[in-house]
KOLMAR-65982 format. One record per residue (C-alpha): residue number from 1; chain; x, y, z. Coordinates in steps of 0.001 Angstrom, whole numbers. Example, Ala and Ser with C-alpha at 12.3 -4.5 7.8 and 13.67 -1.06 7.14 Angstrom:
BEGIN
(r 1; A; (12300; -4500; 7800));
(r 2; A; (13670; -1060; 7140));
This chain:
BEGIN
(r 1; A; (-466; -15; -255));
(r 2; A; (1889; 3531; -1058));
(r 3; A; (1843; 6212; 1429));
(r 4; A; (-706; 8627; 2268));
(r 5; A; (-535; 11526; -306));
(r 6; A; (-1811; 14356; 1621));
(r 7; A; (953; 16869; 3422));
(r 8; A; (1110; 16858; 7059));
(r 9; A; (-1003; 19099; 9211));
(r 10; A; (1528; 21744; 10601));
(r 11; A; (3707; 21982; 7320));
(r 12; A; (751; 22862; 5721));
(r 13; A; (352; 25890; 7606));
(r 14; A; (3802; 27031; 6603));
(r 15; A; (4105; 29170; 3417));
(r 16; A; (7171; 28207; 1423));
(r 17; A; (10436; 29636; 2791));
(r 18; A; (11026; 32947; 287));
(r 19; A; (14679; 33217; 1981));
(r 20; A; (15229; 29466; 381));
(r 21; A; (15137; 30970; -3110));
(r 22; A; (17719; 33703; -2569));
(r 23; A; (20135; 31024; -1038));
(r 24; A; (19375; 28707; -3852));
(r 25; A; (20481; 31240; -6076));
(r 26; A; (23226; 32261; -4226));
(r 27; A; (24596; 28682; -4165));
(r 28; A; (24173; 28693; -8161));
(r 29; A; (26056; 31692; -8814));
(r 30; A; (28975; 30384; -6199));
(r 31; A; (29295; 26894; -8040));
(r 32; A; (29649; 29218; -10937));
(r 33; A; (32652; 30812; -9513));
(r 34; A; (30814; 34142; -8958));
(r 35; A; (31819; 36194; -5774));
(r 36; A; (28776; 36725; -4196));
(r 37; A; (29175; 39240; -1492));
(r 38; A; (26544; 37951; 1231));
(r 39; A; (24477; 40391; 3568));
(r 40; A; (21620; 38219; 3587));
(r 41; A; (21384; 35937; 6593));
(r 42; A; (22094; 37486; 10253));
(r 43; A; (24883; 35176; 10667));
(r 44; A; (27828; 36738; 12516));
(r 45; A; (31072; 36439; 11461));
(r 46; A; (33316; 37091; 14221));
(r 47; A; (34770; 34934; 16571));
(r 48; A; (33877; 33933; 19816));
(r 49; A; (36058; 35561; 22927));
(r 50; A; (39131; 32840; 23387));
(r 51; A; (38459; 33025; 26745));
(r 52; A; (35054; 31427; 26179));
(r 53; A; (36512; 28852; 23873));
(r 54; A; (39836; 27892; 26003));
(r 55; A; (36971; 27086; 28940));
(r 56; A; (34741; 24744; 26177));
(r 57; A; (38051; 23015; 25305));
(r 58; A; (38943; 22565; 29045));
(r 59; A; (35157; 21486; 30304));
(r 60; A; (34687; 19007; 27419));
(r 61; A; (37993; 16960; 27953));
(r 62; A; (36126; 16251; 31423));
(r 63; A; (34274; 12886; 31019));
(r 64; A; (31975; 14156; 33794));
(r 65; A; (30464; 16808; 31315));
(r 66; A; (29704; 13927; 28400));
(r 67; A; (26487; 13162; 30154));
(r 68; A; (23125; 14220; 29790));
(r 69; A; (22922; 17832; 31270));
(r 70; A; (19631; 19797; 32972));
(r 71; A; (17027; 20678; 30832));
(r 72; A; (16394; 23897; 32154));
(r 73; A; (20506; 24695; 32595));
(r 74; A; (22943; 24383; 35293));
(r 75; A; (22689; 26203; 38165));
(r 76; A; (25848; 28544; 37921));
(r 77; A; (24541; 29417; 34482));
(r 78; A; (21639; 30702; 35718));
(r 79; A; (23020; 32327; 38287));
(r 80; A; (25534; 34200; 35749));
(r 81; A; (22692; 35861; 33721));
(r 82; A; (20754; 36807; 36672));
(r 83; A; (24125; 38568; 37665));
(r 84; A; (24414; 40327; 34390));
(r 85; A; (20992; 41241; 34568));
(r 86; A; (21534; 42943; 37881));
(r 87; A; (24878; 44769; 36692));
(r 88; A; (23651; 45919; 33440));
(r 89; A; (19836; 46988; 34131));
(r 90; A; (19707; 46987; 37761));
(r 91; A; (17112; 44273; 37884));
(r 92; A; (16667; 41275; 40696));
(r 93; A; (15687; 37913; 38970));
(r 94; A; (15409; 34400; 41037));
(r 95; A; (18032; 32423; 39313));
(r 96; A; (15337; 29325; 40519));
(r 97; A; (12117; 30219; 39731));
(r 98; A; (12723; 33584; 36943));
(r 99; A; (15674; 32312; 34531));
(r 100; A; (15638; 29312; 32678));
(r 101; A; (18550; 28052; 29933));
(r 102; A; (17543; 27628; 26476));
(r 103; A; (19273; 25916; 23102));
(r 104; A; (19085; 29470; 21295));
(r 105; A; (16237; 32226; 21371));
(r 106; A; (14002; 30509; 18567));
(r 107; A; (13904; 27529; 21489));
(r 108; A; (12645; 29643; 24181));
(r 109; A; (10324; 31645; 21385));
(r 110; A; (8592; 28016; 19836));
(r 111; A; (8565; 26364; 23049));
(r 112; A; (7102; 28760; 24917));
(r 113; A; (4544; 29321; 22744));
(r 114; A; (3692; 25870; 22544));
(r 115; A; (3384; 25833; 26413));
(r 116; A; (842; 28657; 26686));
(r 117; A; (-794; 29332; 23679));
(r 118; A; (-4003; 26724; 22128));
(r 119; A; (-6591; 27095; 19557));
(r 120; A; (-8416; 30398; 19788));
(r 121; A; (-5617; 32450; 21845));
(r 122; A; (-4252; 35469; 20056));
(r 123; A; (-767; 36489; 19946));
(r 124; A; (-490; 40146; 18432));
(r 125; A; (2849; 41265; 17624));
(r 126; A; (4186; 44160; 14953));
(r 127; A; (4690; 43309; 11106));
(r 128; A; (6789; 43034; 9811));
(r 129; A; (8455; 40478; 12027));
(r 130; A; (11359; 37695; 12676));
(r 131; A; (9249; 34279; 10840));
(r 132; A; (8915; 32653; 14268));
(r 133; A; (7272; 35463; 15638));
(r 134; A; (4084; 34844; 12911));
(r 135; A; (4344; 30975; 12509));
(r 136; A; (5604; 29776; 15911));
(r 137; A; (1793; 31157; 16913));
(r 138; A; (434; 29193; 13803));
(r 139; A; (2048; 26202; 14799));
(r 140; A; (1015; 26398; 18552));
(r 141; A; (-2756; 26544; 17164));
(r 142; A; (-2631; 30234; 18088));
(r 143; A; (-4171; 33358; 16538));
(r 144; A; (-1408; 35832; 15201));
(r 145; A; (-2814; 38933; 14752));
(r 146; A; (-366; 41280; 13213));
(r 147; A; (-239; 45218; 13341));
(r 148; A; (1674; 47488; 11021));
(r 149; A; (4928; 49130; 12116));
(r 150; A; (5841; 51485; 10042));
(r 151; A; (7296; 53054; 13473));
(r 152; A; (7156; 51998; 16888));
(r 153; A; (4586; 54763; 17912));
(r 154; A; (1943; 53719; 15140));
(r 155; A; (2524; 49745; 16382));
(r 156; A; (1990; 51179; 19737));
(r 157; A; (-1180; 52943; 18885));
(r 158; A; (-2620; 50141; 16966));
(r 159; A; (-2685; 48069; 20225));
(r 160; A; (-3914; 50468; 22217));
(r 161; A; (-7045; 50659; 19490));
(r 162; A; (-6997; 46629; 19242));
(r 163; A; (-7570; 46479; 22801));
(r 164; A; (-10270; 49237; 22827));
(r 165; A; (-12319; 47568; 19992));
(r 166; A; (-11413; 43866; 19702));
(r 167; A; (-14602; 41295; 21774));
(r 168; A; (-11340; 39098; 22356));
(r 169; A; (-8589; 40006; 24503));
(r 170; A; (-5031; 39025; 23044));
(r 171; A; (-3432; 36505; 25555));
(r 172; A; (216; 37645; 24374));
(r 173; A; (1886; 40867; 23482));
(r 174; A; (5290; 39482; 21057));
(r 175; A; (7542; 42204; 20969));
(r 176; A; (11269; 43162; 19957));
(r 177; A; (13205; 45826; 20206));
(r 178; A; (15869; 46630; 18337));
(r 179; A; (13334; 45343; 15892));
(r 180; A; (14557; 42349; 13403));
(r 181; A; (13964; 43406; 10255));
(r 182; A; (12664; 47426; 10684));
(r 183; A; (15934; 48415; 13174));
(r 184; A; (13530; 50100; 15194));
(r 185; A; (14406; 51123; 17940));
(r 186; A; (12321; 51932; 21726));
(r 187; A; (12707; 53676; 25143));
(r 188; A; (12070; 52527; 28594));
(r 189; A; (9044; 54640; 28395));
(r 190; A; (7498; 52573; 25459));
(r 191; A; (8202; 49493; 27305));
(r 192; A; (6207; 50853; 30567));
(r 193; A; (3291; 51544; 28274));
(r 194; A; (3306; 48224; 27147));
(r 195; A; (3666; 46689; 30459));
(r 196; A; (666; 48562; 31547));
(r 197; A; (-1907; 47348; 29010));
(r 198; A; (-168; 43962; 29773));
(r 199; A; (-1424; 44827; 33100));
(r 200; A; (-4861; 46476; 32609));
(r 201; A; (-6215; 43862; 30084));
(r 202; A; (-4582; 40548; 31430));
(r 203; A; (-2107; 39878; 28790));
(r 204; A; (1608; 38658; 28953));
(r 205; A; (4249; 39764; 26816));
(r 206; A; (7317; 38224; 25459));
(r 207; A; (10469; 40630; 24757));
(r 208; A; (12730; 39008; 21925));
(r 209; A; (16069; 40429; 23141));
(r 210; A; (18242; 39401; 20787));
(r 211; A; (19868; 42389; 19518));
(r 212; A; (20339; 43828; 23352));
(r 213; A; (23985; 44648; 23240));
(r 214; A; (23849; 46546; 19406));
(r 215; A; (22361; 50127; 20088));
(r 216; A; (24538; 52694; 18395));
(r 217; A; (25372; 56479; 18730));
(r 218; A; (25216; 56180; 22223));
(r 219; A; (22109; 54180; 22161));
(r 220; A; (21319; 51290; 24940));
(r 221; A; (18364; 49561; 24100));
(r 222; A; (16530; 48620; 27694));
(r 223; A; (15241; 45736; 28759));
(r 224; A; (11663; 45024; 29654));
(r 225; A; (12459; 44239; 33174));
(r 226; A; (13831; 47176; 34206));
(r 227; A; (10011; 48706; 34293));
(r 228; A; (8659; 48258; 37513));
(r 229; A; (6117; 45112; 38122));
(r 230; A; (7003; 43833; 34670));
(r 231; A; (7635; 40388; 35751));
(r 232; A; (4214; 40056; 36906));
(r 233; A; (3473; 40101; 33328));
(r 234; A; (6546; 39854; 30854));
(r 235; A; (9625; 37486; 30166));
(r 236; A; (12455; 38481; 28288));
(r 237; A; (14676; 36307; 25914));
(r 238; A; (18092; 36713; 25589));
(r 239; A; (20611; 35343; 23414));
(r 240; A; (24271; 34659; 23862));
(r 241; A; (24619; 34603; 19641));
(r 242; A; (25191; 38558; 18952));
(r 243; A; (26154; 40127; 22013));
(r 244; A; (29170; 37424; 21957));
(r 245; A; (29435; 35750; 18628));
(r 246; A; (27786; 33030; 19966));
(r 247; A; (25543; 31962; 17149));
(r 248; A; (26310; 28894; 16594));
(r 249; A; (26621; 27328; 20067));
(r 250; A; (22834; 27976; 20395));
(r 251; A; (22476; 29407; 24020));
(r 252; A; (19754; 31350; 25325));
(r 253; A; (17853; 32082; 28172));
(r 254; A; (14265; 33101; 28971));
(r 255; A; (14073; 35166; 32287));
(r 256; A; (11005; 36846; 34249));
(r 257; A; (7249; 35752; 34889));
(r 258; A; (7669; 32955; 37284));
(r 259; A; (4287; 31354; 35803));
(r 260; A; (5960; 31450; 32096));
(r 261; A; (9181; 29941; 33139));
(r 262; A; (7673; 27138; 34921));
(r 263; A; (5577; 26334; 31585));
(r 264; A; (8277; 26568; 29468));
(r 265; A; (10712; 24412; 32175));
(r 266; A; (8020; 21624; 32067));
(r 267; A; (7510; 21215; 28141));
(r 268; A; (11008; 21471; 28138));
(r 269; A; (11659; 18322; 30516));
(r 270; A; (9914; 16306; 27946));
(r 271; A; (12063; 17587; 24887));
(r 272; A; (15563; 18008; 25719));
(r 273; A; (18100; 17143; 28240));
(r 274; A; (19552; 20786; 28060));
(r 275; A; (22582; 21842; 25980));
(r 276; A; (25879; 19985; 25879));
(r 277; A; (27685; 20985; 29274));
(r 278; A; (30690; 22065; 28575));
(r 279; A; (29142; 25032; 26188));
(r 280; A; (27001; 26055; 29680));
(r 281; A; (30209; 26019; 31646));
(r 282; A; (31883; 28232; 28751));
(r 283; A; (29016; 30690; 28756));
(r 284; A; (29502; 31728; 32308));
(r 285; A; (32791; 32696; 31657));
(r 286; A; (31416; 34856; 28883));
(r 287; A; (28791; 36249; 31377));
(r 288; A; (31095; 36565; 34024));
(r 289; A; (34577; 37796; 32320));
(r 290; A; (33596; 39258; 29104));
(r 291; A; (31632; 42451; 29518));
(r 292; A; (34194; 44452; 27109));
(r 293; A; (33087; 42072; 23913));
(r 294; A; (29725; 42832; 23488));
(r 295; A; (30783; 46796; 23784));
(r 296; A; (33627; 45949; 20771));
(r 297; A; (31085; 43800; 18662));
(r 298; A; (28685; 46615; 18807));
(r 299; A; (31125; 49061; 18048));
(r 300; A; (32386; 46835; 14984));
(r 301; A; (28589; 46576; 13653));
(r 302; A; (28622; 50735; 13718));
(r 303; A; (31118; 50833; 11773));
(r 304; A; (30370; 48024; 9559));
(r 305; A; (26665; 50181; 9446));
(r 306; A; (28427; 53646; 8854));
(r 307; A; (30218; 52269; 5400));
(r 308; A; (27229; 50692; 4041));
(r 309; A; (24765; 53667; 4881));
(r 310; A; (27139; 56132; 3219));
(r 311; A; (28141; 53843; 84));
(r 312; A; (24432; 53256; -477));
(r 313; A; (23650; 56897; 53));
(r 314; A; (26588; 57738; -2514));
(r 315; A; (25213; 55141; -5340));
(r 316; A; (22147; 57224; -5187));
(r 317; A; (19887; 54360; -2712));
(r 318; A; (18633; 57016; -21));
(r 319; A; (18656; 55094; 3590));
(r 320; A; (18654; 56183; 7060));
(r 321; A; (21145; 54785; 9660));
(r 322; A; (19536; 52622; 12408));
(r 323; A; (20238; 53233; 15627));
(r 324; A; (19980; 49083; 16559));
(r 325; A; (20399; 45662; 15714));
(r 326; A; (22698; 44359; 12663));
(r 327; A; (20648; 45395; 9732));
(r 328; A; (19813; 48061; 7602));
(r 329; A; (16185; 47930; 6100));
(r 330; A; (16104; 49609; 2750));
(r 331; A; (13147; 50993; 951));
(r 332; A; (13388; 49425; -2644));
(r 333; A; (14741; 52481; -5097));
(r 334; A; (11656; 54073; -6427));
(r 335; A; (11928; 52867; -10360));
(r 336; A; (12001; 49312; -8675));
(r 337; A; (9480; 48671; -6669));
(r 338; A; (7139; 48038; -8462));
(r 339; A; (9317; 44358; -9186));
(r 340; A; (8682; 43596; -5228));
(r 341; A; (10839; 42447; -3059));
(r 342; A; (11485; 39159; -4068));
(r 343; A; (12545; 39851; -7534));
(r 344; A; (14771; 43156; -6790));
(r 345; A; (16496; 40764; -4636));
(r 346; A; (17095; 38454; -7581));
(r 347; A; (18129; 41399; -9565));
(r 348; A; (20616; 42587; -6914));
(r 349; A; (22336; 39145; -6838));
(r 350; A; (22214; 38959; -10871));
(r 351; A; (23718; 42013; -11444));
(r 352; A; (25211; 43359; -8330));
(r 353; A; (26202; 40125; -7178));
(r 354; A; (24887; 41033; -3634));
(r 355; A; (22831; 39162; -1661));
(r 356; A; (19759; 40392; 632));
(r 357; A; (16582; 39052; 2359));
(r 358; A; (13614; 39950; 1));
(r 359; A; (11116; 42476; 2655));
(r 360; A; (8159; 39701; 1508));
(r 361; A; (10055; 36779; 3999));
(r 362; A; (9283; 38782; 7055));
(r 363; A; (5259; 39141; 6152));
(r 364; A; (3288; 41204; 3911));
(r 365; A; (3803; 44396; 5822));
(r 366; A; (7453; 43590; 4599));
(r 367; A; (6833; 44241; 939));
(r 368; A; (9103; 47301; -697));
(r 369; A; (12086; 46391; 1399));
(r 370; A; (14878; 44445; 1773));
(r 371; A; (17157; 43890; 4546));
(r 372; A; (21019; 43467; 4492));
(r 373; A; (22866; 42323; 7348));
(r 374; A; (26323; 43867; 8450));
(r 375; A; (28060; 40405; 8471));
(r 376; A; (30563; 41373; 5991));
(r 377; A; (33765; 43168; 6543));
(r 378; A; (34187; 47068; 5658));
(r 379; A; (36021; 45478; 2569));
(r 380; A; (33337; 43578; 1337));
(r 381; A; (30887; 45905; 2322));
(r 382; A; (32576; 48781; -188));
(r 383; A; (32722; 45990; -2639));
(r 384; A; (28712; 45820; -2540));
(r 385; A; (27798; 49300; -2566));
(r 386; A; (30432; 49581; -5701));
(r 387; A; (28750; 46604; -7363));
(r 388; A; (25029; 48197; -6576));
(r 389; A; (26656; 51924; -7652));
(r 390; A; (27697; 50564; -10478));
(r 391; A; (24728; 48289; -11352));
(r 392; A; (22227; 51438; -11174));
(r 393; A; (24682; 53633; -13581));
(r 394; A; (23876; 50893; -16069));
(r 395; A; (20002; 49942; -15202));
(r 396; A; (17230; 52206; -17060));
(r 397; A; (14764; 53542; -14973));
(r 398; A; (11954; 51227; -16068));
(r 399; A; (8975; 53415; -16409));
(r 400; A; (11485; 55618; -18651));
(r 401; A; (14706; 56406; -20061));
(r 402; A; (16856; 58021; -17814));
(r 403; A; (18995; 56353; -15608));
(r 404; A; (19514; 56794; -11196));
(r 405; A; (21167; 59402; -9741));
(r 406; A; (24425; 58030; -8556));
């Protein structure tokens, strides 16, 4: 008897992965020997701090660390992240009840949604957004309510309107600042308003704080847990990936509300045995001894941002420097806007040998933009903008016969 032909239930809920189109084109181009400057995926290119690597090697040589670890993370690692929050944000947390180690931020977010969201539960979030923010809700059988975020103030007003007019109260507000992909940044007063709304209406808040240490030009991203009483409603997800160049290590944390932490801990106890213990031990060293590394990494991204923004503006592509994150959210130049972000990204790949992420991959409200990741060094970034500038010079405006200004 042949196997069933129908698609699997949850797989049917997921749209085609737009970024796979760009990845496939990039692979084909490189197979042909073309030098593609890859500014698509937000994949840090820097080395993990050496003391962290040295500790990993040392801990990996100890056979006692080769056994199963703890799903919620070893106590000393939870104590280390709580100590960092105390130093950096003045926030006091209980490492036993208000902190859990996760296998990166995606693990925290996806499994938390599985733990607390059920059929009919509404999760409201900005759009465009990192895909798991929308599809994690859908896979958990919830209803993803996407509110437009051309800027943070508009999102906040839309959220207030939703609470005033909707017959059903959102169970969770899912936010992330600095925001991926739009790079929108907020201040502590914005966080206070979000917490006040959650308190008034009985919602939870999940703040994905992946870019906690990537604020530019003197801007310091606030933790939502800095708001007095925030832990009564909110959890925050912190990742080692961007702050310490530890993306491949997959070490993250969920911090804050005891009930949400307990739910995540319980579901994870059925799903995993935690992170390889030597990586947890090495992560303690990062949190205890490497406070200068996030500052150095942030300065590197700011410098790359400046090179990219200056180069694109000089080439005739008007962009605004972001205040945070590791991205540039760039409106498609007017002569190319009608073709859409996916086709424009394919065109940049073909004609300028530069890979970017099409905005449509971040949701319907991402159309009209592409996202650059600041993952190439200054030399490669200058190469990218030089290629783009040359392409613009050669490309006739789609609706006429003149060329883009450069």
